[in-house]
C-alpha positions in Angstrom: 80.6 80.2 96.1 83.4 81.8 97.7 84.8 85.2 97.7 88.5 85.1 97.1 91.5 87.5 98.0 94.9 87.7 97.0 97.2 87.6 100.3 100.0 89.6 99.0 103.6 88.1 100.9 107.2 89.0 100.7 110.2 86.6 101.6 107.4 83.9 102.8 105.8 86.3 105.3 102.4 88.5 104.7 102.5 92.2 104.0 100.1 94.1 106.2 97.8 94.7 103.1 96.9 91.2 103.1 95.3 91.3 106.7 93.5 94.3 105.8 91.8 93.1 102.7 90.8 90.0 104.7 88.9 92.1 106.9 87.6 93.3 104.5 86.3 90.7 102.2 85.1 88.7 105.5 82.6 91.6 106.0 81.5 91.2 102.5 81.6 87.6 102.3 79.0 88.1 105.3 76.6 90.6 103.1 76.4 88.5 99.9 76.3 85.3 102.4 79.5 83.6 101.3 82.9 82.4 102.7 86.6 84.1 102.5 89.5 81.9 100.5 92.5 83.7 99.8 95.6 82.5 97.2 98.9 82.7 98.3 102.3 82.4 96.6 105.2 81.1 98.2 104.0 81.9 101.7 105.8 80.0 104.3 102.9 80.3 107.4 99.4 81.3 106.3 97.8 80.2 109.7 97.7 83.9 110.7 95.1 84.8 108.4 92.3 82.7 110.7 92.6 86.1 112.7 91.0 87.9 110.1 88.3 85.6 108.6 89.8 83.8 106.5 87.8 80.5 105.8 90.1 78.7 103.0 93.7 79.1 101.9 94.5 78.0 98.6 98.8 77.4 98.9 101.1 78.0 95.7 104.4 76.9 95.9 106.0 77.4 92.4 109.8 78.6 91.7 108.7 80.4 89.2 106.8 82.8 91.3 109.4 83.7 93.6 109.8 87.3 91.8 106.4 89.0 91.0 105.3 88.9 87.7 101.9 90.4 86.8 100.7 88.0 83.8 101.8 85.0 86.1 100.4 85.9 88.9 97.2 86.8 87.5 96.9 83.5 85.8 97.2 81.9 89.3 94.3 84.1 90.6 91.9 83.6 87.7 92.7 79.9 88.0 92.0 80.0 91.6 88.7 82.1 91.4 87.4 79.8 88.9 88.2 77.0 91.0 86.4 78.4 93.6 83.4 79.3 91.9 84.6 83.0 93.2 82.1 86.0 91.9 84.1 88.8 93.9 87.8 89.1 94.1 89.5 91.7 96.1 93.2 93.0 95.7 94.8 95.6 97.6 95.9 98.6 95.8 100.0 98.1 96.0 102.3 98.5 93.0 101.9 95.2 92.6 98.0 94.7 92.5 97.4 97.4 90.2 99.9 96.1 88.0 97.7 92.8 88.0 94.0 93.3 88.8 93.4 94.1 84.8 94.9 90.8 83.8 92.8 89.3 86.3 89.8 91.1 85.1 90.3 90.2 81.2 91.1 86.8 82.4 87.5 86.7 84.3 85.9 89.0 82.1 85.3 90.8 85.4 84.1 94.4 85.6 87.1 96.2 87.6 86.6 98.8 90.1 90.0 100.4 91.2 90.7 102.7 94.8 86.8 101.2 96.3 87.0 103.3 99.5 84.2 101.3 101.7 81.8 98.3 101.5 79.3 98.0 98.8 76.6 100.5 99.4 74.2 97.9 98.2 75.1 93.9 96.5 71.7 93.9 94.2 72.6 96.4 92.0 76.6 96.1 93.3 77.5 99.3 93.9 80.8 100.6 95.3 82.7 104.0 96.8 86.0 104.9 94.9 88.0 107.5 95.1 88.3 109.7 92.1 90.0 112.9 90.2 93.4 112.0 92.2 91.5 111.5 95.4 89.7 115.3 95.4 86.5 113.7 94.8 84.6 110.4 95.2 82.5 108.7 93.0 79.7 105.7 93.0 80.5 102.5 90.6 77.7 100.1 90.1 79.7 96.6 88.6 77.1 94.8 86.0 79.4 91.4 85.2 78.8 88.5 86.5 82.5 88.3 88.3 83.6 91.7 89.7 87.2 92.7 91.1 87.5 95.3 93.7 90.9 96.9 95.0 90.7 98.3 97.9 92.5 101.7 98.3 95.2 101.5 101.5 93.6 102.5 105.2 90.4 102.8 103.9 88.9 99.8 106.0 91.7 98.9 108.7 92.6 95.8 110.2 89.5 94.2 112.4 90.4 90.8 113.7 87.2 88.2 113.2 88.5 84.4 114.2 87.7 81.5 111.7 88.4 78.0 111.7 91.5 77.7 108.9 91.3 75.0 106.4 94.3 75.3 103.5 95.0 73.0 100.2 97.9 73.2 98.2 97.0 74.5 94.7 98.4 73.6 91.4 97.7 76.5 88.7 97.9 75.1 85.5 101.4 77.8 84.0 102.9 77.4 80.6 105.7 80.0 78.6 102.9 82.7 77.9 102.6 83.5 81.5 106.0 84.7 81.6 106.5 86.8 78.5 106.4 89.5 80.4 110.7 89.9 82.1 112.0 90.8 85.3 115.2 92.2 85.1 116.1 93.4 88.3 114.6 93.3 91.6 115.8 95.9 94.3 115.1 95.0 97.9 114.9 97.2 100.9 116.4 95.8 104.2 116.8 96.9 107.5 113.9 99.9 107.2 110.2 100.4 106.9 109.2 99.9 103.9 107.1 103.3 102.0 104.2 100.2 101.3 104.0 98.9 104.8 104.6 102.1 106.6 101.7 103.6 108.7 103.6 107.4 109.0 105.9 108.6 106.3 108.8 111.7 106.7 109.6 113.3 103.2 111.9 115.5 102.0 112.1 117.8 98.9 114.3 120.5 97.3 114.1 122.8 100.6 116.8 120.6 102.8 119.5 121.5 99.9 121.4 118.6 99.4 121.9 114.5 100.0 124.3 115.5 102.8 121.2 117.1 104.7 119.2 113.8 104.5 119.9 113.3 108.2 117.3 114.9 109.6 115.0 112.7 107.3 116.2 110.0 108.7 116.2 110.8 112.1 112.9 112.1 112.3 111.6 108.7 110.8 113.9 106.5 113.1 112.5 108.1 116.4 108.5 107.7 115.0 109.2 104.1 113.2 108.7 106.0 109.5 109.0 105.6 106.4 111.5 107.8 104.0 110.4 109.4 101.1 111.2 112.4 98.5 109.6 114.4 96.2 110.0 113.7 92.4 112.6 117.1 92.4 115.0 115.4 94.7 114.3 111.7 93.1 115.5 113.4 89.7 118.5 114.9 91.1 120.0 111.6 92.2 119.6 112.9 95.8 117.3 110.1 96.8 116.8 106.5 94.9 113.7 106.8 92.7 112.1 104.0 94.9 111.6 106.6 97.4 109.2 109.1 95.2 106.3 109.5 96.8 103.1 111.5 94.7 101.2 111.0 91.6 103.8 109.6 89.5 105.9 108.0 92.1 104.3 105.7 94.8 100.7 107.0 96.2 101.0 106.8 100.0 98.1 107.0 102.0 99.5 107.1 105.4 97.7 107.5 109.1 100.7 110.4 109.1 102.4 112.4 106.4 105.0 114.7 107.0 106.4 116.9 104.3 109.8 118.5 105.2 111.3 121.2 102.7 107.9 120.4 99.9 106.6 123.4 98.3 103.4 120.9 96.8 103.0 120.9 93.6 99.8 119.2 92.4 101.0 116.1 91.2 102.8 115.4 94.7 99.7 116.1 96.7 97.7 114.4 94.4 99.6 111.0 95.2 99.5 111.9 99.4 96.3 113.2 99.7 94.8 110.3 101.3 96.9 110.3 104.2 94.8 110.9 107.0 96.9 113.7 108.7 99.5 115.6 106.4 102.2 117.8 108.2 104.3 120.2 106.6 107.3 122.5 107.6 108.2 125.0 105.0 109.8 128.5 105.2 108.0 130.2 102.5 104.3 130.7 104.0 103.1 130.5 100.4 104.0 127.1 99.6 101.2 125.3 98.2 101.4 122.7 100.4 99.9 124.8 103.3 96.5 125.3 101.8 95.9 120.9 101.8 97.8 120.5 105.1 96.2 119.8 108.8 99.2 121.4 110.7 101.4 123.8 109.5 104.9 125.2 110.4 106.3 127.7 108.5 110.2 127.9 109.1 113.7 127.0 108.8 113.8 123.1 109.1 117.4 123.0 109.5 116.0 124.5 113.2 112.3 123.0 113.7 113.4 119.1 112.4 116.3 118.6 114.8 114.2 120.1 117.9 110.9 118.2 116.9 113.0 114.6 116.6 114.6 115.8 120.4 111.4 116.5 121.9 110.0 113.0 120.3 112.9 111.5 121.4 111.9 112.7 125.4 108.4 112.0 125.0 109.7 108.4 124.0 111.5 108.4 127.1 109.7 109.3 129.8 106.7 107.2 128.3 108.8 103.8 127.9 
């Protein structure tokens, strides 16, 4: 019996979240006296997982799975879990994993706990701590089913190296037409920049920037900090930025180490989606903007004056320390 993780990848390379859930799974596996097995899909080199405590990798290579398909990927994970006799399956909280986790849970008749923020508080009974009420509170969830599926909240555990002796084997799950009833019509990929999903820092802009022609303020600051760019819902609705950059409860939730909001007033839905970020900074000309109530640091002033000066100071700081 092994603990199973789904190690996400893109273009044949592991995403950073794969290393975080591997680190988490290693610690959980130690507490229940078992090993960690990872299942991967179309990943070229799996050796890197050995740095984070993974003992075994099931490698799936299938051209039909070259594009993410929640139902098909869930069936792969289900069959891998059954092969390994896994009683605990750990997934991340990326958009893909949030989508496929319920399919996995149903297929294995397992209890599913999403937004898990720490190691199990108890393994008998099995209890985990979770974010609740749009990250405004925590709850303790007990999973009583024989098989358990956990969705680890992003940046809630961190990446911890723990070298292991890794073995790998090809895994050929049995897939049929029913696995592909969900059709992917189009995939838009962002290249040449940090994605929101992988970013440690996100710079987000709102209507306070007055128009898409001023987005250079956000992009210049993001370039200095190695950050991803994002926006509020009104900005994407107006067509200033693509919907893929919309963060918040109704867009992409983020849990970064640093979140900088420029010209965003702070609607409830936006705050709920970024509230798990560790440090929140707001720059806004309105001192009554709701965002100031939840921010760790706030600057009241004109973004068109403040942001260029901040960017320049950061450039000088980096130059002095390079």
